[in-house]
C-alpha positions in Angstrom: 20.5 28.0 -12.1 17.3 28.8 -14.0 14.8 26.4 -12.6 11.9 25.5 -14.9 8.4 24.3 -14.1 7.8 20.7 -13.8 8.1 17.5 -11.7 11.1 15.9 -10.1 10.8 12.4 -8.8 12.8 12.2 -5.6 14.0 8.9 -4.1 13.2 9.8 -0.5 15.7 8.5 2.0 14.8 7.0 5.4 14.4 9.4 8.4 13.3 12.3 6.3 9.7 13.5 6.4 8.1 14.5 3.1 8.2 18.1 4.3 12.0 17.8 5.0 12.4 16.7 1.3 10.5 19.8 0.1 12.6 22.1 2.3 15.8 20.5 1.0 14.7 20.9 -2.7 13.8 24.5 -2.0 17.3 25.1 -0.8 19.1 23.2 -3.6 17.0 24.8 -6.4 16.7 28.2 -4.7 12.9 28.5 -5.1 10.1 28.6 -2.6 7.6 27.1 -5.0 8.0 23.5 -4.2 5.4 20.9 -3.1 4.8 17.2 -3.0 2.0 14.7 -3.7 1.3 11.7 -1.5 3.1 11.9 1.9 5.5 9.2 3.0 6.3 8.3 6.6 9.9 9.0 7.8 10.5 5.2 7.9 9.5 4.8 4.2 11.7 5.3 1.2 11.2 5.7 -2.5 9.0 7.7 -4.9 8.1 11.2 -3.7 6.7 13.2 -6.6 7.9 16.8 -6.1 6.4 19.7 -8.1 8.4 22.8 -8.9 7.0 26.3 -9.6 4.0 26.0 -12.0 4.2 22.3 -11.5 2.4 22.9 -8.2 -0.8 23.4 -10.1 -0.7 19.7 -11.1 -0.5 18.3 -7.5 -4.2 17.8 -7.0 -4.2 15.6 -10.1 -1.3 13.6 -8.8 -2.9 13.0 -5.4 -5.6 10.8 -6.9 -3.3 8.4 -8.6 -2.6 4.8 -7.7 0.5 3.9 -5.7 2.7 0.8 -5.6 4.8 -0.4 -2.7 7.1 -3.1 -1.6 6.7 -3.7 2.2 8.6 -5.8 4.6 6.6 -7.2 7.6 8.0 -8.2 11.0 6.0 -11.2 12.4 5.2 -11.5 16.1 4.9 -7.9 17.3 2.2 -5.3 17.1 3.0 -1.7 18.0 1.0 1.5 18.6 2.4 3.1 15.4 1.9 -0.1 13.4 5.5 -0.1 12.4 8.8 -1.2 14.2 9.5 2.3 15.5 6.6 2.1 18.0 5.9 0.8 21.5 5.1 -2.9 21.5 1.5 -3.6 22.4 1.4 -7.3 21.7 4.0 -10.1 21.2 3.7 -13.7 20.1 6.6 -16.1 19.5 5.0 -19.5 19.3 3.4 -19.3 15.9 3.8 -21.2 12.7 2.9 -20.0 9.3 3.0 -21.7 5.9 3.5 -20.0 2.6 0.3 -21.2 1.1 -1.8 -19.8 3.9 0.0 -16.5 3.8 -0.5 -16.2 0.0 -4.2 -16.9 0.3 -4.7 -14.4 3.0 -2.8 -11.7 1.0 -5.1 -12.5 -2.0 -8.2 -12.2 0.2 -7.4 -8.4 0.5 -7.8 -7.9 -3.3 -10.7 -5.6 -3.8 -12.3 -2.7 -1.8 -12.7 -2.7 1.9 -13.2 -0.2 4.8 -9.8 0.4 6.4 -9.3 1.9 9.8 -6.7 4.7 9.6 -3.7 4.5 12.0 -3.7 6.5 15.3 -0.3 7.9 14.3 -1.4 9.7 11.2 -2.2 13.3 10.1 -5.8 12.6 9.5 -8.0 15.1 11.3 -10.9 14.2 13.6 -12.9 17.1 14.9 -10.3 19.5 13.6 -7.4 17.8 15.4 -4.8 15.5 13.9 -4.9 11.9 15.1 -1.2 11.8 16.2 -2.0 14.7 18.6 -4.7 12.6 20.3 -2.0 9.8 20.5 0.6 12.1 22.1 -1.9 13.6 24.6 -3.2 10.0 25.4 -6.7 11.1 24.5 -9.4 8.6 23.5 -10.6 8.9 19.9 -12.6 6.9 17.5 -10.5 6.1 14.5 -12.3 6.8 11.2 -12.6 4.2 8.5 -12.0 4.9 4.8 -12.9 2.9 1.7 -9.7 1.8 0.0 -9.0 -0.5 -2.9 -6.2 -3.1 -3.2 -5.7 -3.6 -7.0 -3.0 -6.2 -6.8 -1.0 -7.9 -4.0 1.6 -10.7 -4.2 4.1 -12.3 -1.8 7.8 -11.7 -2.7 9.7 -13.5 0.1 9.0 -15.3 3.3 10.9 -16.7 6.3 10.0 -17.6 9.9 10.4 -14.0 11.2 9.3 -11.8 8.3 7.8 -11.6 4.9 7.8 -9.1 2.0 5.0 -8.3 -0.5 4.3 -6.0 -3.4 1.0 -4.1 -3.5 -0.9 -1.6 -5.8 -3.4 0.5 -3.9 -5.8 3.4 -4.3 -5.3 6.9 -2.8 -5.6 7.1 1.0 -4.5 3.5 1.7 -2.3 3.1 4.7 0.1 0.1 4.2 0.7 0.0 8.0 -3.0 -0.5 8.4 -3.1 -3.1 5.7 -0.3 -5.0 7.5 -2.2 -4.8 10.8 -5.3 -6.2 9.0 -3.3 -9.0 7.4 -1.9 -9.9 10.9 -5.4 -10.0 12.3 -6.5 -12.5 9.6 -3.3 -14.6 10.2 -3.9 -14.5 14.0 -0.3 -13.3 14.3 0.6 -9.7 15.4 2.4 -7.9 12.5 4.3 -4.6 12.1 5.7 -2.8 9.2 9.5 -3.1 9.1 10.4 -1.4 5.8 8.4 0.3 3.1 9.5 1.5 -0.4 7.1 3.3 -2.7 8.1 2.1 -6.2 5.4 3.9 -8.2 2.9 6.8 -8.0 0.7 7.2 -11.0 3.0 7.0 -14.0 6.1 8.0 -12.0 8.4 5.2 -11.0 11.5 4.6 -8.9 13.5 4.0 -12.1 13.2 7.7 -12.9 13.8 9.0 -9.4 16.7 11.2 -8.3 18.7 11.3 -5.1 19.5 14.5 -3.3 23.1 14.1 -4.6 21.8 13.9 -8.2 19.8 17.1 -7.7 22.7 19.0 -6.0 25.0 18.1 -8.9 22.4 19.3 -11.4 22.2 15.9 -13.2 18.5 15.3 -12.5 15.7 15.1 -15.0 12.8 17.6 -14.8 9.8 15.9 -16.1 7.4 18.0 -18.1 4.0 18.7 -16.5 2.3 17.1 -19.5 3.2 13.6 -18.2 0.8 14.1 -15.3 -2.0 14.3 -17.9 -1.1 11.4 -20.1 -4.4 9.6 -19.3 -6.5 12.8 -19.8 -8.1 14.2 -22.9 -5.4 16.5 -24.3 -6.0 19.1 -27.1 -3.2 21.0 -28.9 -4.1 24.6 -29.2 -3.0 26.9 -32.1 -1.8 30.4 -31.4 -5.3 31.9 -31.6 -6.8 29.4 -29.1 -3.7 29.6 -26.9 -4.2 33.4 -26.5 -7.9 32.8 -25.6 -7.0 30.1 -23.0 -4.2 32.1 -21.4 -6.7 35.0 -20.9 -9.1 32.6 -19.2 -11.9 32.7 -21.8 -14.9 30.4 -21.6 -14.9 28.1 -24.7 -17.4 26.1 -26.6 -17.4 22.5 -25.4 -16.9 20.8 -28.7 -15.0 18.0 -27.1 -17.8 16.2 -25.2 -15.5 15.8 -22.2 -15.9 16.7 -18.5 -12.2 17.7 -18.3 -10.0 19.0 -21.1 -6.3 19.6 -20.9 -4.9 22.2 -23.4 -1.3 22.1 -24.5 0.7 24.4 -26.8 2.3 23.2 -30.0 5.6 23.0 -28.1 4.0 20.6 -25.5 3.7 23.0 -22.6 0.5 22.6 -20.5 -1.6 25.8 -21.0 -4.7 25.1 -18.9 -7.2 22.6 -17.6 -10.8 23.3 -18.4 -14.0 21.8 -16.9 -17.7 22.0 -17.9 -19.2 25.4 -17.2 -21.8 25.0 -14.5 -24.1 27.6 -16.0 -24.1 26.2 -19.5 -22.9 22.7 -20.2 -22.3 23.5 -23.9 -19.3 25.5 -22.7 -16.1 24.8 -20.7 -14.4 27.2 -18.3 -10.8 27.3 -17.0 -10.2 25.3 -13.8 -6.4 26.0 -13.8 -4.4 28.3 -16.1 -0.7 27.6 -16.4 0.8 31.1 -16.7 3.0 32.9 -14.2 0.4 35.3 -12.8 -2.6 32.9 -13.0 
């Protein structure tokens, strides 16, 4: 199979790490040039954006995109991993919760706040990943990050659990958000299920299962889709030749970042303002095989 450059949206199954997904796609498509944007925990399912071959050059632009999730929360327990796979640290059975109170607490998270990252995460502190501190039972101060909750709404609710939909900024941990919701409710909470339904402009509706990819009936999304909210210029043959040779160009676009595409809609390069002369732009990434 001749594998082209681009993006495949994978519907990640439970129990797979994001790295497992990459390894499996490498095998199916017989290429080592595979990477992903936005890690999902093994417990989580849904949208994992996987880049193939030259698509790898788009990953850093995908990392910054907003993400949307549907989360199911188990009421009454808090664990060390902040999800139902962990060791229970706190339990509470005699609580009552009404829908209106829950909705208003969810809405109170809309906006920007400093979120403490989970102990079981791959964030590094002093060069060491947090989950290693956890496994070695070492004390560590958990860092806080500024995160933004753009939208949050209750989907379903019963006496033992509730589900909500949320749209968040890069770096937001849904497990941490659930812990924080529980703290405000005064009820210990843990994440029971998590599905990522959207990352940037890539949604669960266009995702592919492993079976789809193995059978060859998957859709490779052109790299241009990553840049649909960027300033894009179509280059003629003369300009295309200059771009693919990495030439510095006049900045006649009055933009900090310019994406150039060919007349056949292939991404050629991303240019940024030249630090030595802001009337010019220089290549940040060139999309050709040896670049």
